[in-house]
N, C-alpha and C positions, 0 to 999 in steps of 0.2 A: 556384507557390512551395511548397516542402516546409514543412509546419507545424513550428514549434519547440516542444519540450516540455522543461520544466526539472524535474529531480528534486532535492529537498533532503533528503538522507539520509546515512546512514553508509556507510562503505566495508567490504565483506566481502572479506577477503584470499583466501578460498577461491573467490570468483567466483560463488557460487550465489545470493546474495541481495543486498540493499542496492543501492548505486549501480551495481554491476556488472550485477545482474539487470535493473535499470531501463533501463540503456542498451542492453542486448541486446534487451530487449522492444521498445524504441522503434525500433531498427534493423529488427527483424523486421516491425514494423507500418508501416514506411514514413514515419516522422517523424524529424526531427533532434533527437537527444537532447543535453541539456546538463546540467551538474551543479553543485550546491553541496554540498560535503562538510561534514558537521556533526560527524563523528566518525570515527576510524580504529579498526577492530577487528582483532585477531589471532584469526582463526577458521578452522576447517576442518570436515570432515565430522563431527567428534566433538563440537564445541561451540565456545564463545567462550572463548579463553584470556586475553584482555585487551581493554580498550576505553579510548580516550582522546578526550575531546571537544575540539573546536576552540574557540578564543575566540569570543565573540559578534561581535567586530569583524571577524574573518576570515570568518565566515558572512555577515554583512551585506555586506561588501565583494564577496564572490563573487557574491551575488545581484544587487546593484546593477550590477556590471560587466556581467553577462549581460543583465539586463532593460533597462537604460538604452540599451545599444547595439544588441543583436540583437532584443530583444522576445520575447515568449512568447505562445503560443496556449493553453497549459495548464500548470499546475504540479502536481507530485505531492510530497507529503511522506512521509517514513518515520521513521527513528530520529532523534529530536531530543534525547534524553539528559537534559537538565536543564530546570528551570523557566525559566532565563534564555534558553536557546536557543528553547524553545517560544514564549515571549512575543515574542522578536525576530522569529521567523519569522511568527507570527500578524500582527504589525504590518506586515511586508513584504507578506504576502498581501492584507491589507486595502487596501493602496495599489496593488494590481496588478489591472488590468482583464482578467482571464482566469479561467476556471474553475479551482478548486483541489480536488484529490482528496487527502483526508487519511487516511492509513493510520496510526491511532494506536498505533504499535508499542510494546508493553509488554515482551514477552519473546521470546526467540528460539525457533526450532523445538526446541532442546534444553533449554528452560526457563531460559536465562540472562537475567537482567534487563537490559533495554536502555533503561529509563526510570527515573529516580530517583523514589521515592515522593513526594517533595516537588513533583514536576512534574505530578502527576495533576490537581490543581486548576487549573493553568494550561491544561492540555489541555481541561478541561471549560469553563472560562470565557473563554478567549482563542482557542484554536485551532479547536475545533468550530464556534463561531459564524461563522467565515469560510469554512467548508468548503462547496463545492458538493455534494460527495459524501463521506461518511465511510464507511470500510470496516473496521469492527472485527470480529475473530473473537470467538468466545464467551468466551474467557478475557479479552479486552480489554473486552468488554461488562461482565463481572462486575467487573473492576478499576475501570471508570469509573462504573458505575451501581449495583453491588451486585446486579443482576438475574442470576440463574443459570438458564441454559437447559438443559433435559434432554430436551426433545421439540420436534418441529416446531411444535406448537401455541403454544409459548411464544416463538417468534420475534417475534410481533407485540408482545408486552409489552416485549421487549428493544429493538425498533425505536422504540417510543414513548418509552422511557427515554432513548435516545440523542438522538432528535429534540428532546427537551425542552431540550437544551443549545444548539440553534440551527442545526445544519447544514440545508441545503435538502433534501438527500436522505440517506438512510442505507441502506447495504447490509450487512445482518447476515449474516455468513458462517457457514453451518451445517455446515461441513465436518467438525467434530468429533462430529457426531451420527451414530448408526448409520443404515444404509440409504443411499439415494441422497444425492449431494452437493446439498443444497438450500440456496439463499440467498434472502433476502427483501429486495427493493428497494422502498422506499416514501418518499414525501414527506409522509406523514400523511393524504393524500387518496386517491391511487391506489396500488395494490399490484402488484408484478410478482414472481411466484414463479419462480425459475430453478432448473431441475433438470438434473442430469447424472448418468450412471452413475458409481458409485464404482469407480475402478481399483485393483486389488490391486497397488499399487506403493509401497514404503516410501520411495522416493527423491523426496521432495516439498519439499526445501529451497528456499526462495525463492518459495513459492506466493503469499503475501500481497503481497510487493513487486511480483511480476510482474503480479498482477491489478490492483493500483492503477495501475501504470504503463500497462497496457493500456487501462484506462478513460480515463486522461488522454490517451493517444495518440488514442483514438477521439473524445474531446471536441474535441481540437485540430483534427480533420478536419471539425468542424462537426456531428457527430451529437448528437442529443438524449441526455439522461442514460439513459433506458431503452434506446435503441439502442446507446449506447456500452457499457453494462454487459453487455448481452446478447452483443455481439460479443466483449467482453473475456473473458467466461465461456467462450465457445467456444474461444478461443485458449488459455486456461489449462487447460481440460480436456484439450486435445491435448498441451500441454506436460507435464502430470502423467502422462498415459498413456505418454509417451516418456521420463520421468525415468530417469536412469541412475546406476549405481554410481560412486562417486568416493571414494577414500580408504577408511578402515575403518569409516565410520559411515553417515550419511544423505546420499545424493547429491542433486544438484539436479534440478529440472525442466529439460526441454530447450527452451530459448528458440528454437532454430532448427528445431523439429520440422517446420514447414511446408516449409522448404527441402529437408529430407531425404525427405519423403513425396511431394513434387512436387505437393501440392494447392494 
């Protein structure tokens, strides 16, 4: 049986991030991807020109439709836009017997807000406590906890601040720090430091969505959290290296890079 993975996220009309990136990642990693669309965005390589969230009942109906009939081996969340959507999705995840990867999306690659300020408390108190793995970047850590990270040594403090809200594991993504791309995965007891060379490529749109979806895909295959995150990091590193120009701004990572390299 092919594992089923569900993404609960926003649509990126440019195809580089959001639902589109999630489904491409799932296909590349050999799982069956399914989707719950939470919002529709008008965006391209230059930024987000508009965003419209779906009603809570539409999100809940999509989720129930998929989970009750097909079933899921893992769920990934991305853009949830509002407090109402965050709380509804958290409630759905709490009632689903599958690992949940929560990417607490706050802003786009171009700095456009994708989460209402009023929703931050719902992310902290409702969504993070039901996460198997939370995957914030440094901007999202600061947004959620007030902890600002400027060096690798401060990643531990950031992880502790996020873990205090209740996720089982947290992956603090240090991609915005200078030097190698260093991430810290921890459950508060064990630590895994994940390092990859930094590729000199500005076309990195969709990196966070892709990583969270890759983790969910590996968890759906039965891998442990450390194994899933390690494999996902390797996949994303290759996708970033192969990122390509698209439009007049920042292009996407290449979700199909392994098909093209024959590895």
